[in-house]
C-alpha positions as CSV (number, residue, x, y, z in Angstrom):
1,M,-28.0,44.0,-18.8
2,S,-28.1,40.9,-16.6
3,P,-30.4,39.5,-14.2
4,S,-30.5,40.6,-10.5
5,S,-32.2,38.8,-7.0
6,E,-31.9,39.9,-3.5
7,A,-33.0,38.2,-0.1
8,E,-32.5,39.4,3.3
9,V,-31.8,36.4,6.3
10,V,-32.0,37.0,10.1
11,L,-28.6,35.2,11.4
12,P,-28.6,32.3,13.7
13,A,-25.1,33.3,14.8
14,A,-22.4,35.4,14.6
15,L,-20.7,35.0,10.9
16,H,-17.5,33.9,12.2
17,A,-14.8,31.7,10.2
18,R,-16.5,28.3,9.7
19,P,-19.9,29.8,8.6
20,A,-17.9,32.2,6.6
21,A,-16.1,29.5,4.5
22,E,-19.4,27.7,4.1
23,V,-20.6,30.9,2.9
24,V,-17.3,31.0,0.0
25,R,-17.8,27.1,-0.9
26,V,-21.3,27.8,-1.7
27,A,-20.9,30.9,-3.6
28,A,-18.2,29.4,-5.9
29,G,-20.3,26.9,-7.3
30,F,-22.1,30.1,-9.6
31,R,-21.1,32.2,-12.1
32,A,-23.1,35.1,-10.3
33,T,-21.2,37.9,-8.4
34,V,-22.7,37.4,-5.3
35,E,-22.3,40.3,-2.1
36,V,-23.4,40.1,1.4
37,R,-24.3,43.2,3.3
38,H,-24.4,44.8,6.8
39,G,-25.4,48.0,7.5
40,D,-23.5,50.1,5.5
41,R,-20.8,47.6,4.7
42,S,-20.6,45.2,2.3
43,A,-18.6,42.4,1.0
44,P,-17.8,40.0,-1.8
45,A,-19.2,36.2,-0.9
46,R,-15.9,34.7,-2.3
47,S,-13.7,36.3,0.8
48,A,-14.4,34.4,4.0
49,L,-12.0,37.3,5.8
50,R,-14.4,40.4,4.1
51,L,-17.4,38.6,5.4
52,M,-16.2,38.1,8.9
53,S,-15.4,41.6,8.6
54,L,-18.4,42.9,8.3
55,G,-19.0,42.2,11.9
56,A,-23.0,40.4,11.9
57,K,-23.9,39.2,14.9
58,A,-26.4,36.9,16.0
59,G,-29.9,38.3,15.2
60,A,-28.2,41.0,12.4
61,T,-30.1,41.0,9.4
62,V,-28.4,40.9,6.0
63,T,-28.7,41.1,2.6
64,V,-27.5,38.9,0.0
65,H,-27.7,40.6,-3.6
66,A,-26.4,38.8,-6.8
67,A,-26.1,39.6,-10.7
68,G,-25.6,37.0,-13.0
69,D,-27.0,34.4,-15.5
70,D,-28.0,32.2,-12.0
71,A,-28.1,35.1,-9.8
72,A,-31.2,33.4,-8.4
73,G,-29.8,30.5,-7.5
74,A,-26.9,32.1,-6.1
75,V,-29.0,34.3,-3.7
76,E,-31.0,31.4,-2.5
77,A,-28.2,28.6,-2.0
78,V,-25.9,31.6,0.0
79,A,-28.5,32.5,2.2
80,A,-30.2,28.8,3.4
81,A,-26.2,28.8,4.2
82,L,-26.1,31.7,6.4
83,R,-29.5,30.5,7.6
84,L,-27.2,27.4,9.2
85,T,-25.1,29.2,10.5
86,K,-23.7,27.9,13.8
């Protein structure tokens, strides 16, 4: 079984095109499969369109989940990118 990791993030701003593109860029640097969850919806962190479709607004809490060899680093990096959302 491959390692997994998870973190919760409160978004400072809505998850729109620019921050979604940054999340995709960050997630692409890892081998782990990374997913962002908001409520009962989830999206792969490598798809800006799917991330935006989550409808996460400012103040929303999202969960970053990753599975794979570098899951912990992927979660940390994607969570950091989400915390810087503007």
